[in-house]
C-alpha positions as a LaTeX table, in Angstrom:
\begin{tabular}{lrrr}
\hline
Residue & $x$ (\AA) & $y$ (\AA) & $z$ (\AA) \\
\hline
Met1 & 5.69 & 10.32 & 3.51 \\
Met2 & 8.56 & 11.65 & 1.47 \\
Asp3 & 10.82 & 8.89 & 2.82 \\
Leu4 & 8.61 & 6.24 & 1.17 \\
Ile5 & 11.00 & 6.45 & $-1.80$ \\
Ser6 & 13.87 & 5.09 & 0.30 \\
Phe7 & 12.02 & 1.85 & 1.11 \\
Pro8 & 12.55 & $-1.26$ & $-1.05$ \\
Asp9 & 9.73 & $-2.50$ & $-3.29$ \\
Tyr10 & 9.10 & $-5.57$ & $-1.12$ \\
Ser11 & 8.44 & $-3.46$ & 2.01 \\
Arg12 & 5.19 & $-4.31$ & 3.80 \\
Val13 & 2.38 & $-1.76$ & 3.47 \\
Trp14 & $-0.86$ & $-1.27$ & 5.37 \\
Val15 & $-3.51$ & 1.18 & 4.15 \\
Tyr16 & $-6.41$ & 2.29 & 6.33 \\
Gly17 & $-9.17$ & 4.51 & 4.96 \\
Ser18 & $-10.96$ & 7.05 & 7.12 \\
Asp19 & $-14.75$ & 7.19 & 7.21 \\
Arg20 & $-14.58$ & 10.89 & 6.40 \\
Lys21 & $-12.20$ & 13.41 & 4.93 \\
Ile22 & $-9.66$ & 14.53 & 7.49 \\
Pro23 & $-9.82$ & 18.31 & 7.93 \\
Glu24 & $-6.82$ & 20.22 & 6.62 \\
Ser25 & $-6.35$ & 21.71 & 10.09 \\
Leu26 & $-5.57$ & 18.23 & 11.49 \\
Ile27 & $-3.33$ & 16.86 & 8.74 \\
Trp28 & 0.00 & 18.09 & 10.15 \\
Glu29 & $-0.86$ & 17.00 & 13.71 \\
Leu30 & $-1.96$ & 13.52 & 12.62 \\
Asn31 & 1.00 & 13.10 & 10.27 \\
Asn32 & 3.32 & 13.96 & 13.14 \\
Lys33 & 1.71 & 11.41 & 15.49 \\
Ile34 & 1.81 & 8.71 & 12.81 \\
Tyr35 & 5.44 & 9.45 & 12.00 \\
Leu36 & 6.43 & 9.39 & 15.69 \\
Phe37 & 4.66 & 6.06 & 16.17 \\
Ser38 & 6.46 & 4.61 & 13.14 \\
Gln39 & 9.84 & 5.74 & 14.50 \\
Asp40 & 9.19 & 4.06 & 17.87 \\
Trp41 & 7.56 & 0.92 & 16.43 \\
Ile42 & 9.28 & $-2.29$ & 17.57 \\
Ser43 & 9.00 & $-6.02$ & 16.96 \\
His44 & 10.50 & $-8.52$ & 19.40 \\
Gln45 & 12.39 & $-5.73$ & 21.18 \\
Lys46 & 14.00 & $-4.57$ & 17.92 \\
Ala47 & 13.26 & $-1.34$ & 16.10 \\
Leu48 & 11.40 & $-1.57$ & 12.83 \\
Arg49 & 12.51 & 0.57 & 9.91 \\
Ala50 & 9.15 & 2.15 & 9.30 \\
Thr51 & 7.36 & 5.30 & 8.31 \\
Gly52 & 3.81 & 6.41 & 7.90 \\
Gly53 & 1.52 & 9.28 & 7.14 \\
Leu54 & $-1.69$ & 10.45 & 5.57 \\
Leu55 & $-2.43$ & 10.56 & 1.86 \\
His56 & $-5.30$ & 12.33 & 0.09 \\
Ala57 & $-6.73$ & 13.41 & 3.50 \\
Tyr58 & $-8.38$ & 9.96 & 3.79 \\
Phe59 & $-5.72$ & 7.27 & 3.98 \\
Leu60 & $-3.39$ & 6.35 & 6.82 \\
Val61 & $-0.43$ & 4.41 & 5.40 \\
Leu62 & 2.25 & 2.49 & 7.30 \\
Ile63 & 5.28 & 0.91 & 5.64 \\
Val64 & 7.95 & $-1.41$ & 7.07 \\
Asp65 & 11.21 & $-2.56$ & 5.51 \\
Gln66 & 10.99 & $-6.30$ & 6.25 \\
Gln67 & 14.65 & $-6.81$ & 5.35 \\
Val68 & 15.73 & $-4.88$ & 8.44 \\
Asn69 & 13.28 & $-6.53$ & 10.85 \\
Gln70 & 10.03 & $-8.43$ & 10.29 \\
Pro71 & 6.94 & $-7.09$ & 12.04 \\
Gly72 & 5.44 & $-9.78$ & 14.26 \\
Gly73 & 1.92 & $-10.30$ & 15.51 \\
Cys74 & 2.41 & $-8.17$ & 18.61 \\
Ser75 & 3.89 & $-5.28$ & 16.63 \\
Ile76 & 1.05 & $-5.42$ & 14.11 \\
Asp77 & $-1.42$ & $-5.47$ & 17.02 \\
Ser78 & 0.30 & $-2.41$ & 18.48 \\
Ser79 & $-0.16$ & $-0.55$ & 15.18 \\
Val80 & $-3.85$ & $-1.47$ & 15.13 \\
Arg81 & $-4.26$ & $-0.21$ & 18.72 \\
Phe82 & $-2.43$ & 3.00 & 17.79 \\
Ile83 & $-4.74$ & 3.58 & 14.83 \\
Gln84 & $-7.84$ & 2.76 & 16.89 \\
Asn85 & $-6.74$ & 5.22 & 19.59 \\
Leu86 & $-5.94$ & 7.88 & 17.01 \\
Gly87 & $-9.37$ & 7.38 & 15.47 \\
Ala88 & $-11.08$ & 7.62 & 18.86 \\
Glu89 & $-9.18$ & 10.80 & 19.71 \\
Tyr90 & $-10.16$ & 12.52 & 16.45 \\
Gln91 & $-13.55$ & 10.86 & 15.85 \\
Leu92 & $-12.29$ & 9.02 & 12.76 \\
Asp93 & $-13.01$ & 5.40 & 11.88 \\
Phe94 & $-10.13$ & 3.78 & 10.01 \\
Phe95 & $-11.70$ & 0.30 & 10.24 \\
Asn96 & $-14.98$ & 0.68 & 8.33 \\
Arg97 & $-14.64$ & $-2.14$ & 5.81 \\
Asn98 & $-17.98$ & $-1.22$ & 4.25 \\
Leu99 & $-16.62$ & 1.93 & 2.60 \\
Phe100 & $-14.91$ & 1.95 & $-0.78$ \\
Tyr101 & $-12.91$ & 4.89 & $-2.08$ \\
Tyr102 & $-12.70$ & 6.21 & $-5.61$ \\
Leu103 & $-11.16$ & 9.15 & $-7.40$ \\
Lys104 & $-13.29$ & 11.57 & $-9.36$ \\
Asp105 & $-11.93$ & 14.85 & $-10.74$ \\
Ser106 & $-8.86$ & 14.54 & $-8.48$ \\
Glu107 & $-11.07$ & 14.23 & $-5.39$ \\
Val108 & $-11.43$ & 11.15 & $-3.20$ \\
Lys109 & $-15.03$ & 10.08 & $-2.73$ \\
Thr110 & $-16.62$ & 7.19 & $-0.89$ \\
Ile111 & $-19.39$ & 4.73 & $-1.62$ \\
Ser112 & $-20.71$ & 2.08 & 0.70 \\
Arg113 & $-20.62$ & $-1.63$ & $-0.02$ \\
Met114 & $-24.41$ & $-1.62$ & 0.48 \\
Ala115 & $-24.87$ & 1.04 & $-2.21$ \\
Leu116 & $-22.87$ & $-1.05$ & $-4.68$ \\
Gln117 & $-24.75$ & $-4.22$ & $-3.77$ \\
Asn118 & $-28.11$ & $-2.45$ & $-4.10$ \\
Gln119 & $-27.02$ & $-0.91$ & $-7.41$ \\
Glu120 & $-27.35$ & 2.62 & $-5.96$ \\
Ile121 & $-24.40$ & 3.84 & $-7.98$ \\
Pro122 & $-23.88$ & 7.53 & $-8.78$ \\
Leu123 & $-23.78$ & 8.33 & $-12.49$ \\
Glu124 & $-20.19$ & 9.54 & $-12.08$ \\
Ile125 & $-19.06$ & 5.94 & $-11.50$ \\
Asn126 & $-18.43$ & 3.73 & $-14.51$ \\
Gln127 & $-16.13$ & 0.81 & $-15.36$ \\
Asp128 & $-13.14$ & 3.14 & $-15.76$ \\
Thr129 & $-13.58$ & 5.06 & $-12.51$ \\
Leu130 & $-10.42$ & 4.67 & $-10.45$ \\
Phe131 & $-10.95$ & 2.81 & $-7.17$ \\
Phe132 & $-8.42$ & 2.54 & $-4.34$ \\
Asp133 & $-7.37$ & $-1.00$ & $-3.42$ \\
Asn134 & $-6.49$ & $-0.71$ & 0.26 \\
Leu135 & $-5.66$ & $-4.43$ & 0.31 \\
Val136 & $-2.27$ & $-3.87$ & $-1.35$ \\
Ser137 & 0.40 & $-5.41$ & 0.85 \\
Asp138 & 3.78 & $-4.21$ & $-0.43$ \\
Lys139 & 5.32 & $-1.01$ & $-1.72$ \\
Leu140 & 5.48 & $-2.12$ & $-5.35$ \\
Ser141 & 1.77 & $-3.04$ & $-5.38$ \\
Phe142 & 0.99 & 0.18 & $-3.57$ \\
Gln143 & 2.79 & 2.22 & $-6.21$ \\
Lys144 & 1.47 & 0.32 & $-9.23$ \\
Ser145 & $-1.94$ & $-1.02$ & $-8.20$ \\
Trp146 & $-3.36$ & 1.03 & $-5.36$ \\
Leu147 & $-5.50$ & 2.91 & $-7.88$ \\
Lys148 & $-7.13$ & 0.84 & $-10.58$ \\
Pro149 & $-10.21$ & 1.01 & $-12.81$ \\
Leu150 & $-13.34$ & $-0.39$ & $-11.18$ \\
Lys151 & $-13.56$ & $-3.09$ & $-13.87$ \\
Asp152 & $-10.15$ & $-4.41$ & $-12.71$ \\
Ser153 & $-10.77$ & $-4.07$ & $-8.98$ \\
Trp154 & $-12.04$ & $-6.55$ & $-6.42$ \\
Gln155 & $-14.87$ & $-4.08$ & $-5.66$ \\
Ala156 & $-16.36$ & $-4.86$ & $-9.10$ \\
Lys157 & $-17.69$ & $-8.17$ & $-7.76$ \\
Phe158 & $-20.42$ & $-6.20$ & $-5.97$ \\
Ile159 & $-21.86$ & $-4.81$ & $-9.21$ \\
Gln160 & $-23.98$ & $-6.66$ & $-11.74$ \\
Pro161 & $-21.96$ & $-7.06$ & $-14.97$ \\
Lys162 & $-24.55$ & $-5.29$ & $-17.13$ \\
Leu163 & $-24.29$ & $-2.15$ & $-15.00$ \\
Ile164 & $-20.52$ & $-1.96$ & $-14.92$ \\
Leu165 & $-20.28$ & $-2.13$ & $-18.69$ \\
Thr166 & $-22.31$ & 1.03 & $-19.24$ \\
Glu167 & $-20.57$ & 4.33 & $-19.68$ \\
\hline
\end{tabular}
């Protein structure tokens, strides 16, 4: 995703998290398939200026320069189908909305929504633990706000306030 730098800040971003860490042996192959899809991605018979790839061996990221051509409903649907098919081929689920991702000692870890709601929180998680916000929608937000402390994230709403304030 080296070409991410060449995209304007307002470019549209989609982030999909895998249900498990993607093995190192598959990273190049998956990155290649994602990149090829992004280069062939069209909207209303016009090419999109897009790119994509994997980050942290968990996240599939697509980005589109909306100034060149806006992605429409059909083109977004085609990206979802592509990601679903990719997941099926490699036994990866990029659509599990019940998993949250956080960074601990430079390693991505996951916790389920249920675990947060049931207060089954590992001791390594506190209010300052960095959580990934896969709901970011543009490049600027992706660069500045994709990672944020739990206390500032939307995931914090699943934790009782008294628990999040402990260190």
